C-alpha positions in Angstrom: 32.0 -9.9 -5.2 33.4 -6.4 -4.5 31.2 -3.5 -3.5 31.9 0.2 -3.5 30.0 3.5 -3.7 30.4 7.0 -5.2 32.2 9.6 -3.0 31.9 13.3 -3.5 34.2 14.4 -0.7 37.0 13.2 1.6 34.4 12.8 4.3 32.5 10.4 1.9 35.6 8.4 1.3 36.3 8.0 5.0 32.6 7.0 5.6 32.9 4.3 3.0 36.1 3.0 4.4 34.6 2.8 7.9 31.6 1.0 6.5 33.9 -1.7 5.1 33.4 -1.1 1.4 35.9 -2.7 -0.9 36.5 0.4 -3.0 35.5 4.0 -3.5 34.5 5.6 -6.8 35.7 9.1 -6.5 34.2 12.1 -8.3 37.3 12.8 -10.4 36.3 16.1 -11.9 38.5 19.2 -11.0 42.3 18.6 -11.4 43.4 21.5 -9.2 41.1 20.5 -6.3 42.0 16.8 -6.6 45.7 17.6 -6.7 45.3 19.2 -3.2 43.5 16.1 -2.0 46.0 13.6 -3.3 48.1 13.4 0.0 45.1 12.6 2.1 43.6 10.2 -0.4 47.0 8.5 -0.5 47.1 8.3 3.3 43.7 6.6 3.3 44.9 4.1 0.7 48.1 3.3 2.6 46.4 3.1 6.0 43.3 1.1 5.0 44.2 -0.6 1.8 41.2 1.0 0.0 41.1 0.8 -3.8 39.9 3.8 -5.8 38.1 4.1 -9.1 37.4 7.4 -10.9 34.3 9.0 -12.3 35.0 11.9 -14.7 33.1 15.2 -15.2 29.8 15.6 -16.9 30.0 16.9 -20.5 28.0 20.0 -19.9 26.1 21.1 -23.0 25.9 17.8 -24.9 25.0 19.2 -28.4 28.2 21.1 -29.1 31.0 18.7 -29.8 33.5 21.4 -30.6 33.0 23.0 -27.2 33.3 19.6 -25.5 36.6 18.9 -27.3 38.0 22.3 -26.5 36.9 22.6 -22.9 36.9 19.0 -21.7 39.8 17.3 -23.4 42.5 19.2 -21.4 40.6 18.4 -18.2 40.1 14.7 -19.0 43.7 14.3 -20.0 44.9 15.9 -16.8 42.6 13.6 -14.8 43.7 10.5 -16.6 47.3 11.4 -16.0 46.7 11.9 -12.2 44.8 8.6 -11.8 47.8 6.3 -11.5 49.1 8.3 -8.6 46.4 6.6 -6.5 46.5 3.3 -8.4 43.3 4.1 -10.2 43.0 1.8 -13.2 39.4 2.4 -14.2 37.9 5.8 -15.2 34.2 6.2 -16.1 33.1 9.0 -18.4 29.7 10.4 -19.5 29.4 11.2 -23.2 25.8 11.2 -24.5 25.5 9.3 -27.8 21.7 8.8 -28.0 20.7 9.5 -31.7 17.1 10.1 -30.6 18.4 13.4 -29.2 21.9 14.1 -30.4 22.5 14.7 -34.2 24.6 12.3 -36.3 27.1 15.0 -36.9 27.7 15.7 -33.2 27.8 11.9 -32.4 30.5 11.5 -35.2 32.6 14.2 -33.6 32.0 12.7 -30.1 33.4 9.4 -31.4 36.5 11.2 -32.5 36.8 12.7 -29.0 36.2 9.3 -27.3 38.9 7.7 -29.4 41.3 10.4 -28.4 40.5 10.1 -24.7 40.7 6.3 -24.8 44.2 6.5 -26.5 45.4 8.9 -23.8 43.9 6.7 -21.1 45.8 3.7 -22.5 49.1 5.6 -22.4 48.4 6.4 -18.7 47.6 2.7 -17.9 43.9 3.4 -17.3 40.9 1.8 -18.8 38.4 4.4 -20.1 34.7 3.3 -19.8 31.7 5.0 -21.2 28.6 4.9 -19.1 25.2 4.3 -20.6 22.9 7.3 -20.1 19.7 6.9 -22.1 21.4 4.8 -24.8 20.3 1.4 -25.9 22.7 -1.2 -27.3 22.3 -0.1 -30.9 23.2 3.4 -29.9 26.5 2.4 -28.2 27.5 -0.1 -30.9 29.3 2.5 -33.1 31.5 3.6 -30.1 32.6 0.0 -29.4 33.3 -0.6 -33.1 35.3 2.6 -33.3 37.3 2.3 -30.1 38.6 -1.2 -29.5 39.9 -0.6 -25.9 36.7 1.2 -24.7 35.0 -0.4 -21.7 31.4 -0.1 -20.5 30.3 1.0 -17.1 26.8 -0.5 -17.1 24.4 1.7 -15.2 21.3 -0.4 -14.3 19.3 2.6 -13.1 19.9 4.5 -16.3 18.8 1.4 -18.3 15.3 1.8 -16.9 14.8 5.3 -18.3 13.3 5.7 -21.8 13.0 2.0 -22.2 10.1 -0.4 -21.9 12.5 -3.2 -21.0 15.6 -2.2 -19.0 18.3 -1.5 -21.6 20.8 -3.4 -19.5 19.5 -6.7 -20.8 20.5 -6.0 -24.4 23.7 -4.3 -23.4 24.7 -7.4 -21.4 23.7 -9.7 -24.3 25.7 -7.7 -26.9 28.6 -6.2 -25.0 29.3 -8.5 -22.0 33.0 -8.5 -23.0 33.1 -4.7 -22.7 31.5 -4.4 -19.2 34.2 -3.4 -16.7 32.1 -2.0 -14.0 28.4 -1.7 -12.8 26.5 1.1 -11.2 23.5 0.3 -9.0 20.6 2.6 -8.1 16.8 2.4 -8.5 14.1 4.5 -10.0 10.5 4.2 -11.3 11.2 4.5 -15.0 10.2 7.6 -17.0 11.4 9.6 -19.9 13.2 12.7 -18.4 16.4 13.5 -16.6 14.3 14.2 -13.5 13.2 10.6 -13.5 16.8 9.5 -12.7 16.1 9.4 -9.0 19.0 7.3 -7.7 16.9 5.6 -5.1 18.0 2.8 -2.7 17.8 -0.7 -4.1 14.2 -2.0 -3.9 12.6 1.5 -3.7 11.8 1.6 -7.4 11.0 -0.9 -10.2 14.4 -1.9 -11.6 14.4 -5.7 -11.8 17.7 -6.3 -10.0 17.3 -10.1 -9.6 16.9 -10.6 -13.3 19.6 -8.2 -14.4 22.1 -9.5 -11.8 21.3 -13.0 -13.0 22.0 -12.0 -16.6 25.3 -10.5 -15.5 26.3 -13.6 -13.6 25.3 -15.8 -16.6 27.5 -13.6 -18.8 30.5 -14.2 -16.5 30.7 -10.7 -14.9 32.7 -10.9 -11.7 34.0 -7.3 -11.2 32.7 -4.6 -8.9 29.4 -2.9 -8.2 29.2 0.8 -7.2 26.1 2.2 -5.3 25.1 5.7 -6.6 22.8 7.1 -4.0 22.7 9.1 -0.8 25.3 7.5 1.5 22.7 6.9 4.2 21.3 4.1 2.0 24.4 2.4 0.8 24.8 -0.2 3.5 21.2 -1.2 3.4 21.4 -1.4 -0.4 24.6 -3.5 -0.2 22.8 -5.9 2.1 19.9 -6.2 -0.4 22.2 -6.9 -3.4 24.1 -9.5 -1.4 20.8 -11.2 -0.6 19.9 -11.2 -4.3 23.2 -12.5 -5.3 23.2 -15.2 -2.6 19.8 -16.3 -3.9 21.1 -16.6 -7.5 24.0 -18.8 -6.3 21.6 -21.0 -4.3 19.6 -21.7 -7.5 22.7 -23.0 -9.4 22.5 -26.8 -9.4 25.4 -28.6 -7.9 27.6 -30.8 -10.2 
């Protein structure tokens, strides 16, 4: 199993390399700033064999799809075009599609935007993944029906927010074939953005053993990114390894 973590700076990237993570998920948000960092990121890759993934920018005001299309599309397209320069093959993007909060008209326009971004990503040789925020499986179903090549970055911490049962279970059950990446962080549930605490694994109430078991049963074998303060990522990696080792030990031998 491959483990990585989110990096917000070159210093974060170097920390994760030195901590022997398998990959780094870079905040891939400002084309001009990233362009200046490409030589150093490329040197890290050449010298240490590190693999990079990309996490795109937040959408800003989520209720104006025209604004998102006008302001974000040029940025997202630039970022996608830059990704292959570092061998980045997977790009995660927020785009809130929860009909409990976002109108049907705005969601319909966002699906147009998502299809356009996914088409551009495919041309660049990059897989575009949407990350679940507060959405449940039914909320993301129209996106997967509309955009055949769209992947899912399953965020287990986000699945705990605004949901009696972590939404990850239903997302795994219905869209296991779309899951390309998994984000790991903990929280104590809740119903507001402020409840998305990004705690170390085990510091909240997310049922990681049960969700990781569901992922294993669904055949997931790609990477896991830790999204929390870097001081906690090694401890959290150890905890997830312990959980996964326990799952393997429960599988009966042939």
